[in-house]
C-alpha positions in Angstrom: -20.8 8.4 -11.9 -18.4 7.6 -14.7 -15.0 6.6 -13.2 -11.8 5.7 -14.9 -9.6 3.1 -13.1 -6.1 2.3 -14.2 -4.1 -0.5 -12.5 -6.0 -3.7 -11.8 -3.5 -5.7 -9.7 -4.1 -7.4 -6.4 -5.3 -4.2 -4.8 -6.8 -2.3 -7.7 -9.0 -5.0 -9.0 -11.1 -5.5 -5.9 -11.3 -1.8 -5.4 -12.7 -1.4 -8.9 -15.2 -4.2 -8.3 -16.5 -2.4 -5.2 -17.1 0.7 -7.3 -19.0 -1.4 -9.8 -21.1 -3.0 -7.0 -21.9 0.5 -5.8 -23.5 1.3 -9.2 -20.8 3.4 -10.8 -19.8 3.1 -14.5 -16.2 2.2 -14.9 -13.7 2.5 -17.8 -10.7 0.3 -16.9 -7.2 -0.3 -18.2 -4.3 -2.6 -17.2 -1.4 -4.1 -19.1 -2.7 -7.5 -18.2 -5.7 -8.2 -20.3 -7.1 -10.9 -18.1 -7.6 -8.4 -15.3 -9.4 -6.1 -17.7 -11.5 -9.0 -19.0 -12.6 -9.9 -15.5 -13.8 -6.3 -14.8 -15.5 -6.2 -18.2 -17.5 -9.4 -17.3 -18.5 -7.6 -14.1 -19.9 -4.6 -16.1 -16.9 -2.3 -16.8 -15.8 -0.9 -20.2 -12.3 -1.7 -21.4 -9.9 1.1 -22.5 -7.0 0.3 -24.7 -4.4 2.7 -23.2 -4.1 5.5 -20.6 -4.8 8.0 -23.4 -8.1 6.3 -24.3 -9.0 6.0 -20.6 -8.3 9.8 -20.2 -10.6 10.5 -23.1 -13.4 8.2 -22.0 -15.4 11.0 -20.4 -14.8 9.9 -16.8 -15.3 12.6 -14.2 -12.7 11.0 -11.9 -9.7 8.8 -12.7 -8.2 6.6 -10.1 -4.8 4.9 -10.5 -3.2 2.1 -8.4 0.3 1.4 -9.6 3.4 -0.4 -8.3 6.0 2.4 -7.9 7.0 6.0 -8.6 8.4 5.2 -12.1 5.1 3.7 -13.1 3.2 6.7 -11.8 5.4 9.1 -13.8 5.0 7.0 -17.0 1.3 6.8 -16.7 0.7 10.5 -15.9 3.5 12.2 -17.7 4.2 10.0 -20.8 3.2 11.0 -24.3 0.4 8.4 -24.2 -0.3 9.3 -20.6 -3.2 10.8 -18.7 -2.1 14.4 -18.4 -1.5 14.6 -22.2 -5.1 13.6 -22.9 -7.4 14.3 -19.9 -9.9 17.1 -20.0 -9.5 20.0 -17.6 -11.5 19.6 -14.4 -11.3 15.8 -14.2 -10.2 14.9 -10.7 -7.2 12.6 -10.5 -6.6 10.2 -7.5 -3.5 8.2 -7.2 -3.7 5.4 -4.7 -0.2 4.0 -5.4 2.4 4.1 -2.7 5.2 6.3 -3.9 7.6 8.9 -2.4 6.0 12.2 -1.3 8.1 14.4 -3.5 7.1 12.5 -6.6 3.5 12.8 -5.6 3.8 16.5 -5.2 5.6 16.9 -8.5 3.0 15.0 -10.5 0.2 16.8 -8.7 1.7 20.2 -9.4 1.9 19.4 -13.1 -1.7 18.2 -13.1 -2.9 21.4 -11.2 -1.1 23.5 -13.7 -3.3 22.2 -16.5 -6.5 22.4 -14.6 -6.8 18.9 -13.1 -7.0 18.7 -9.3 -5.1 15.7 -7.9 -5.1 13.7 -4.7 -2.5 11.3 -3.4 -4.5 8.6 -1.6 -2.4 5.5 -0.6 -4.1 2.8 1.3 -3.6 0.4 4.2 -5.4 -2.8 4.8 -4.1 -5.3 2.3 -5.9 -7.4 -0.3 -8.5 -8.6 2.2 -9.3 -5.0 3.1 -9.5 -4.1 -0.6 -12.0 -7.0 -1.2 -14.1 -6.1 1.9 -14.1 -2.4 1.2 -12.5 -1.7 4.6 -9.3 0.0 3.5 -7.8 3.0 5.2 -7.2 5.9 2.8 -4.5 8.5 3.7 -5.3 11.5 1.5 -3.2 14.5 0.6 -4.5 17.5 -1.4 -7.0 20.3 -1.2 -9.9 19.9 1.2 -12.5 20.7 -1.5 -11.0 18.0 -3.7 -11.0 15.5 -0.8 -14.7 16.2 -0.1 -15.4 15.6 -3.8 -13.6 12.3 -3.7 -14.8 11.1 -0.4 -18.1 9.4 -1.5 -16.0 7.1 -3.8 -13.3 6.5 -1.2 -16.0 5.6 1.3 -17.2 2.8 -1.1 -13.7 1.3 -1.1 -12.6 2.1 2.5 -13.7 2.2 6.1 -11.4 4.9 7.3 -10.8 7.9 5.0 -8.4 10.5 6.5 -7.5 13.9 5.1 -3.8 14.3 6.0 -3.3 17.8 4.7 -1.7 19.2 1.5 -0.4 17.4 -1.6 1.9 14.6 -0.8 0.8 14.2 2.8 -1.1 11.0 2.2 2.2 9.5 1.1 4.0 11.0 4.1 1.5 9.3 6.4 1.9 6.0 4.5 5.7 5.9 4.5 5.9 7.0 8.1 3.4 4.4 9.3 5.0 1.6 7.3 8.5 2.4 8.5 7.2 2.1 12.0 5.5 -1.1 11.2 8.7 -2.6 9.8 10.7 -1.5 12.8 8.2 -2.8 15.3 8.0 -6.2 13.5 11.7 -6.6 13.8 11.5 -5.6 17.4 8.9 -8.2 18.2 10.8 -10.8 16.2 14.0 -10.1 18.2 12.1 -10.2 21.6 10.2 -13.4 20.8 13.2 -15.2 19.5 15.3 -14.2 22.5 12.6 -15.3 25.0 12.1 -18.6 23.3 15.9 -19.2 23.1 16.1 -18.6 26.8 13.4 -21.3 27.4 10.2 -19.4 27.5 7.0 -20.8 25.9 6.1 -18.5 23.0 2.4 -18.2 23.8 3.1 -17.3 27.4 5.7 -14.8 26.4 3.4 -13.2 23.8 0.7 -13.0 26.5 3.0 -11.2 28.8 4.1 -8.8 26.1 0.6 -8.1 25.0 -0.5 -7.1 28.5 2.7 -5.1 29.3 4.6 -2.1 28.0 5.9 -4.0 24.9 2.5 -4.4 23.5 2.1 -3.3 19.8 0.1 -4.4 16.7 3.0 -6.5 15.5 2.7 -8.6 18.7 -1.0 -8.6 19.7 -2.5 -8.8 16.2 0.1 -10.1 13.8 2.6 -12.0 16.0 5.4 -13.5 13.9 6.1 -16.5 16.0 4.5 -19.7 14.7 1.9 -21.3 17.0 1.1 -18.1 18.9 -1.9 -17.0 16.8 -4.2 -18.5 14.2 -5.2 -16.7 11.0 -1.9 -14.9 10.6 0.8 -15.6 8.1 3.0 -17.2 10.8 0.3 -19.9 11.1 0.6 -20.8 7.4 4.2 -20.8 6.6 4.3 -17.0 6.1 2.2 -17.2 2.9 -0.1 -14.4 1.9 -0.3 -11.1 3.8 2.1 -8.2 3.1 5.2 -9.4 1.2 8.7 -8.7 2.5 9.7 -7.2 -0.8 6.8 -4.7 -0.5 8.0 -3.8 3.0 11.5 -3.4 1.6 10.0 -1.0 -1.1 8.2 1.1 1.6 11.3 1.3 3.8 13.2 2.4 0.8 10.7 5.2 0.2 11.0 6.3 3.8 14.8 6.4 3.8 14.9 8.2 0.5 12.5 10.8 1.7 14.6 11.1 4.8 17.7 11.6 2.8 16.1 14.4 0.7 15.0 16.2 3.9 18.1 15.4 5.9 16.0 13.8 8.6 17.7 11.0 10.4 15.9 7.6 10.5 18.5 5.4 12.0 16.1 2.5 12.9 14.3 2.8 9.6 17.6 2.5 7.7 18.6 -0.6 9.9 15.2 -2.1 9.1 15.7 -1.5 5.4 19.0 -3.3 5.5 17.6 -6.3 7.4 14.7 -6.7 4.9 17.3 -6.2 2.1 19.3 -9.1 3.5 16.1 -11.2 3.9 15.1 -10.5 0.3 18.6 -11.4 -1.1 18.3 -14.7 0.7 15.3 -15.5 -1.6 12.5 -14.8 0.9 11.1 -11.6 -0.6 7.8 -13.3 -1.4 7.1 -14.3 2.2 5.0 -12.2 4.5 7.1 -9.5 6.2 6.6 -11.1 9.6 8.8 -14.0 8.3 11.7 -11.6 9.1 11.7 -13.5 12.4 13.5 -16.3 10.6 16.7 -14.2 10.6 16.6 -14.6 14.4 15.3 -18.1 15.2 17.7 -21.0 15.4 18.1 -22.6 12.0 16.4 -25.9 12.9 13.4 -24.0 14.4 13.1 -21.6 11.4 12.9 -24.6 9.1 9.9 -26.1 10.9 
């Protein structure tokens, strides 16, 4: 199948590579030419703009972009996809954006005859490279079934979440909970250690008791508790704190628009905002524990 792929960053590039490995023909575009060149060397065809990508003859176009503003520019701009794509082409946006923006762009696409899915992902860069991402998909069931063979190439878990925008709803709700739970584990671990508990013993108790959660038993933020997590390598790699801050912002903005209280989500956003302002936005989001540890310990 001929697929267009726009947005070849840390997530988009490995996703595109997996489509190539599955035998699909790709036309690709990104503002960074080195990313395009890498895909071209792997067998893709370069497009020079969103407009040329839209006119490349691709049956399905996938986008993976940083934020809502980029999605609107790529889809709605004069040189954008909707101004140049042929009716009937399926559009899939895997960016993480606010649900109302996703629904707005999808409605405009549908109006001109282009079905559209929002399909944000979870699983990080390692999941993108391994083809084990989770896709949370919003849109019509028939369009979901049409897209599923491609999503199955790039992901292990592909879930239809309901109508347009619901993929984004699932993503922002899940990541808000993740941010809150990581802060909770950071507070609990720091308190226990400050009171004299060995961190590995404390983590073992939590992970076999009612406090157990993913942030503790799979991604524990306290150094020395687990191997192969960012806490074991100075909080490098993983899911950046600034990315968590972005997702918490999406959740609290969506909550504001619907007048739904998210008190803990708002508090988590403020804590990650503080952490970012201190210059730590590039560290993994589990590094938030350094707001709670004693200064000397946090510098270890």
